[in-house]
Each structure stands twice: as C-alpha cells, then as structure tokens.
Backbone as JSON Lines, residues from 0, in Angstrom:
{"i":0,"aa":"M","n":[10.11,-7.69,-62.24],"ca":[10.22,-8.98,-62.57],"c":[11.71,-9.55,-61.97]}
{"i":1,"aa":"T","n":[11.63,-10.53,-61.3],"ca":[13.0,-11.16,-60.86],"c":[12.8,-12.66,-61.57]}
{"i":2,"aa":"F","n":[14.34,-12.94,-61.67],"ca":[14.54,-14.13,-62.06],"c":[15.33,-15.18,-60.99]}
{"i":3,"aa":"R","n":[14.7,-16.24,-60.89],"ca":[15.33,-17.06,-59.85],"c":[16.85,-17.59,-60.48]}
{"i":4,"aa":"P","n":[17.64,-17.8,-59.28],"ca":[18.94,-18.26,-59.67],"c":[18.9,-19.65,-60.16]}
{"i":5,"aa":"P","n":[19.94,-19.74,-61.24],"ca":[20.01,-21.15,-61.87],"c":[20.24,-22.35,-61.0]}
{"i":6,"aa":"H","n":[19.55,-23.54,-61.21],"ca":[19.86,-24.62,-60.45],"c":[21.1,-25.24,-60.65]}
{"i":7,"aa":"E","n":[21.58,-26.11,-59.57],"ca":[22.98,-26.7,-59.8],"c":[23.02,-27.68,-61.1]}
{"i":8,"aa":"M","n":[22.07,-28.34,-61.4],"ca":[21.83,-29.12,-62.68],"c":[22.35,-28.22,-63.87]}
{"i":9,"aa":"H","n":[21.63,-26.84,-63.86],"ca":[21.89,-26.16,-65.13],"c":[23.46,-25.69,-65.37]}
{"i":10,"aa":"Q","n":[23.78,-25.51,-64.13],"ca":[25.37,-25.07,-64.02],"c":[26.15,-26.25,-64.75]}
{"i":11,"aa":"K","n":[26.07,-27.22,-64.1],"ca":[26.72,-28.65,-64.67],"c":[26.4,-28.68,-66.0]}
{"i":12,"aa":"R","n":[25.38,-28.82,-66.51],"ca":[25.16,-28.97,-68.04],"c":[25.63,-27.87,-68.91]}
{"i":13,"aa":"F","n":[25.73,-26.49,-68.33],"ca":[26.39,-25.63,-69.08],"c":[27.96,-25.87,-69.23]}
{"i":14,"aa":"S","n":[28.4,-26.26,-68.07],"ca":[30.07,-26.54,-68.27],"c":[30.3,-27.64,-69.21]}
{"i":15,"aa":"R","n":[29.4,-28.94,-69.17],"ca":[29.67,-29.77,-70.06],"c":[29.57,-29.25,-71.44]}
{"i":16,"aa":"N","n":[28.55,-28.84,-71.51],"ca":[28.26,-28.18,-73.15],"c":[29.3,-27.34,-73.46]}
{"i":17,"aa":"L","n":[29.81,-26.53,-72.66],"ca":[30.9,-25.66,-73.18],"c":[32.32,-26.7,-73.35]}
{"i":18,"aa":"G","n":[32.62,-27.47,-72.65],"ca":[33.64,-28.31,-73.01],"c":[33.31,-29.08,-74.07]}
{"i":19,"aa":"L","n":[32.43,-29.63,-74.39],"ca":[31.97,-30.34,-75.75],"c":[32.17,-29.25,-76.69]}
{"i":20,"aa":"G","n":[31.81,-28.25,-76.51],"ca":[31.63,-27.06,-77.77],"c":[33.39,-26.67,-78.05]}
{"i":21,"aa":"L","n":[34.14,-26.82,-77.03],"ca":[35.43,-26.21,-77.21],"c":[36.46,-27.5,-78.13]}
{"i":22,"aa":"V","n":[35.8,-28.69,-77.67],"ca":[36.36,-30.02,-78.1],"c":[36.02,-30.01,-79.62]}
{"i":23,"aa":"L","n":[34.7,-29.7,-79.9],"ca":[34.31,-29.5,-81.26],"c":[34.97,-28.37,-82.26]}
{"i":24,"aa":"A","n":[35.17,-27.56,-81.51],"ca":[35.72,-26.21,-82.2],"c":[37.26,-26.87,-82.56]}
{"i":25,"aa":"A","n":[37.89,-27.38,-81.63],"ca":[39.35,-27.76,-81.94],"c":[39.45,-28.82,-82.94]}
{"i":26,"aa":"F","n":[38.38,-29.82,-83.2],"ca":[38.5,-30.55,-84.32],"c":[38.3,-29.69,-85.69]}
{"i":27,"aa":"V","n":[37.35,-29.02,-85.63],"ca":[37.16,-28.25,-86.68],"c":[38.31,-27.5,-87.1]}
{"i":28,"aa":"A","n":[38.93,-26.77,-86.25],"ca":[40.24,-25.98,-86.57],"c":[41.35,-27.16,-86.89]}
{"i":29,"aa":"L","n":[41.59,-28.2,-86.34],"ca":[42.38,-29.23,-87.1],"c":[42.15,-29.55,-88.42]}
{"i":30,"aa":"V","n":[40.91,-29.98,-88.82],"ca":[40.63,-30.41,-90.03],"c":[40.77,-29.11,-90.89]}
{"i":31,"aa":"F","n":[40.39,-28.15,-90.74],"ca":[40.77,-26.83,-91.59],"c":[42.11,-26.45,-91.74]}
{"i":32,"aa":"A","n":[42.99,-26.87,-90.4],"ca":[44.54,-26.59,-90.83],"c":[44.88,-27.57,-91.63]}
{"i":33,"aa":"L","n":[44.74,-28.83,-91.57],"ca":[45.11,-30.1,-92.53],"c":[44.8,-29.77,-93.8]}
{"i":34,"aa":"T","n":[43.61,-29.1,-94.16],"ca":[43.03,-29.02,-95.56],"c":[43.76,-27.89,-96.13]}
{"i":35,"aa":"V","n":[44.28,-26.77,-95.42],"ca":[45.16,-25.57,-95.79],"c":[46.57,-25.9,-96.29]}
{"i":36,"aa":"V","n":[47.19,-26.87,-95.38],"ca":[48.31,-27.26,-95.65],"c":[48.39,-28.32,-96.95]}
{"i":37,"aa":"K","n":[47.37,-29.07,-96.76],"ca":[47.31,-30.0,-98.11],"c":[47.28,-29.14,-99.64]}
{"i":38,"aa":"V","n":[46.19,-27.85,-99.5],"ca":[46.06,-27.25,-100.53],"c":[47.3,-26.35,-101.06]}
{"i":39,"aa":"T","n":[47.81,-25.98,-99.82],"ca":[49.01,-25.09,-100.22],"c":[50.33,-25.76,-100.66]}
{"i":40,"aa":"Q","n":[50.44,-27.2,-100.31],"ca":[51.56,-27.89,-100.9],"c":[51.36,-28.28,-102.44]}
{"i":41,"aa":"G","n":[50.27,-28.07,-102.94],"ca":[50.12,-28.0,-104.54],"c":[49.91,-29.37,-104.77]}
{"i":42,"aa":"D","n":[49.41,-30.29,-103.9],"ca":[49.2,-31.7,-104.1],"c":[47.78,-31.67,-105.14]}
{"i":43,"aa":"V","n":[48.06,-32.47,-106.06],"ca":[46.76,-32.6,-107.07],"c":[45.89,-33.8,-106.63]}
{"i":44,"aa":"M","n":[44.6,-33.73,-105.89],"ca":[43.97,-34.93,-105.72],"c":[42.96,-35.68,-106.61]}
{"i":45,"aa":"H","n":[42.92,-36.75,-106.83],"ca":[42.47,-37.65,-107.86],"c":[41.37,-38.55,-107.15]}
{"i":46,"aa":"K","n":[40.51,-38.84,-107.92],"ca":[39.57,-39.79,-107.05],"c":[40.12,-40.99,-106.75]}
{"i":47,"aa":"D","n":[41.14,-41.64,-107.56],"ca":[41.71,-42.83,-107.03],"c":[43.15,-42.71,-106.37]}
{"i":48,"aa":"D","n":[43.34,-41.81,-105.71],"ca":[44.6,-41.8,-105.06],"c":[45.13,-42.92,-104.28]}
{"i":49,"aa":"G","n":[46.2,-43.24,-104.26],"ca":[46.83,-44.36,-103.6],"c":[46.77,-45.74,-104.5]}
{"i":50,"aa":"K","n":[46.09,-45.74,-105.55],"ca":[45.86,-46.91,-106.25],"c":[47.02,-46.73,-107.59]}
{"i":51,"aa":"P","n":[47.65,-47.79,-108.0],"ca":[48.57,-47.33,-109.1],"c":[47.74,-47.25,-110.32]}
{"i":52,"aa":"A","n":[48.26,-46.27,-111.17],"ca":[47.75,-46.07,-112.43],"c":[47.85,-47.13,-113.73]}
{"i":53,"aa":"V","n":[46.64,-47.79,-114.05],"ca":[46.84,-48.68,-115.05],"c":[47.07,-48.13,-116.42]}
{"i":54,"aa":"Q","n":[47.85,-48.38,-117.18],"ca":[48.42,-48.0,-118.63],"c":[47.53,-48.93,-119.51]}
{"i":55,"aa":"L","n":[46.95,-48.59,-120.57],"ca":[46.49,-49.54,-121.51],"c":[47.52,-49.68,-122.46]}
{"i":56,"aa":"E","n":[47.88,-50.81,-123.12],"ca":[48.88,-51.03,-124.28],"c":[48.08,-50.77,-125.47]}
{"i":57,"aa":"S","n":[48.57,-50.29,-126.12],"ca":[48.0,-50.16,-127.72],"c":[48.07,-51.69,-128.45]}
{"i":58,"aa":"G","n":[46.97,-51.71,-129.3],"ca":[46.97,-53.04,-129.74],"c":[47.78,-53.1,-131.13]}
{"i":59,"aa":"T","n":[48.07,-51.93,-131.58],"ca":[48.95,-52.07,-132.78],"c":[50.57,-52.3,-132.98]}
C-alpha cells in the first residue's frame, strides 16, 4: 500500500499549527514560571488582595 505525498495545503496547515502550538506552550511556561516565583517568595494570597483592610472598632 502506498501513500500519496501530502498536499501543499496540509504542509502549510501543519506549519501554522506548529507555530500556534509553540506560542501556546510559551504562554503556559510563562504562567507557570510566574506562579513558581510568586509561591517561592512566600507571599500570602487573600481573596481581597489590593483592598485596604477594614477594622471594626469595639463598641465598648
């Protein structure tokens, strides 16, 4: 059984898919690296980061 040579369209599509895959892999690596840096710095994350803490005064 012989296979036909790939069409020019398939070669172009493969190169586009490969480029997009590399860009996606680079983005995932960047997010992973930023996460590792954030965790190793020991910063504590809270649900309301960036907002000033409101302290209630005692009524007595």
